[in-house]
C-alpha positions as CSV (number, residue, x, y, z in Angstrom):
1,M,0.0,0.1,-0.3
2,P,2.2,2.8,-1.2
3,A,-0.6,5.1,-0.6
4,A,-0.9,4.4,3.5
5,D,3.0,5.2,3.6
6,N,2.8,8.3,1.8
7,V,0.6,9.2,4.8
8,E,2.5,8.0,7.5
9,K,5.4,9.8,6.2
10,L,3.0,13.0,5.8
11,L,1.5,13.1,9.3
12,Q,5.4,12.5,10.5
13,V,6.6,15.3,8.6
14,L,3.2,17.1,10.2
15,N,4.5,16.4,13.5
16,D,8.1,17.2,13.1
17,K,6.8,21.0,12.2
18,I,4.5,21.1,15.2
19,D,7.2,20.0,17.7
20,V,9.2,22.8,16.2
21,L,6.2,25.4,16.5
22,I,5.7,24.4,20.0
23,K,9.5,24.7,20.5
24,V,9.7,28.4,18.9
25,T,6.9,29.7,20.8
26,G,8.0,27.7,24.1
27,I,11.0,30.0,23.2
28,Q,9.4,33.3,22.6
29,V,7.1,33.0,25.3
30,G,7.7,34.8,28.5
31,Q,11.4,35.8,27.7
32,D,11.6,38.0,30.3
33,K,10.2,35.9,32.8
34,S,12.1,33.1,35.6
35,M,12.3,29.6,34.4
36,T,9.2,28.9,36.7
37,E,6.9,31.2,35.5
38,R,7.9,29.8,31.6
39,A,7.3,26.3,32.7
40,R,4.2,27.4,34.3
41,L,2.7,28.8,30.9
42,L,3.9,26.1,28.6
43,K,2.1,23.4,31.1
44,M,-1.1,25.6,31.4
45,A,-1.1,25.8,27.4
46,G,-1.4,21.9,27.8
47,V,2.1,21.4,26.4
48,D,4.2,17.9,28.1
49,N,6.6,17.8,30.6
50,Q,9.4,16.1,28.4
51,T,8.4,18.8,25.8
52,I,8.4,21.6,28.1
53,A,11.9,20.3,29.2
54,D,13.1,20.4,25.7
55,V,12.5,24.1,25.2
56,L,13.4,25.0,28.5
57,N,16.7,22.7,28.4
58,T,16.5,21.1,31.6
59,S,15.2,18.2,33.0
60,V,11.2,16.5,33.3
61,K,12.1,16.3,37.1
62,A,13.0,20.3,37.4
63,V,9.7,20.9,35.1
64,R,7.6,18.7,37.4
65,T,9.3,20.9,40.5
66,Y,8.2,24.2,38.7
67,T,5.0,23.3,38.0
68,T,4.5,21.6,41.3
69,N,1.8,24.4,42.5
70,L,-0.3,24.1,39.4
71,R,-1.4,20.5,40.3
72,V,-1.7,21.0,43.8
73,R,-4.1,24.2,43.0
74,R,-6.2,21.8,40.7
75,S,-6.8,19.4,43.3
């Protein structure tokens, strides 16, 4: 099925481009803010911890620490 392969390749390309857009937007978000504020902004926007860590050049553990209060407040 060549058509299915093409669809899969297209979806992968689109997914990669969306990942780049998320990272670029994340870098631009809150450039004048602290790491904690930037992590929280991205988390509230629905970005997952691994992507936030990649964007902010930190670890997932650090992102969890930065966003701990968000989880507590939602409960």
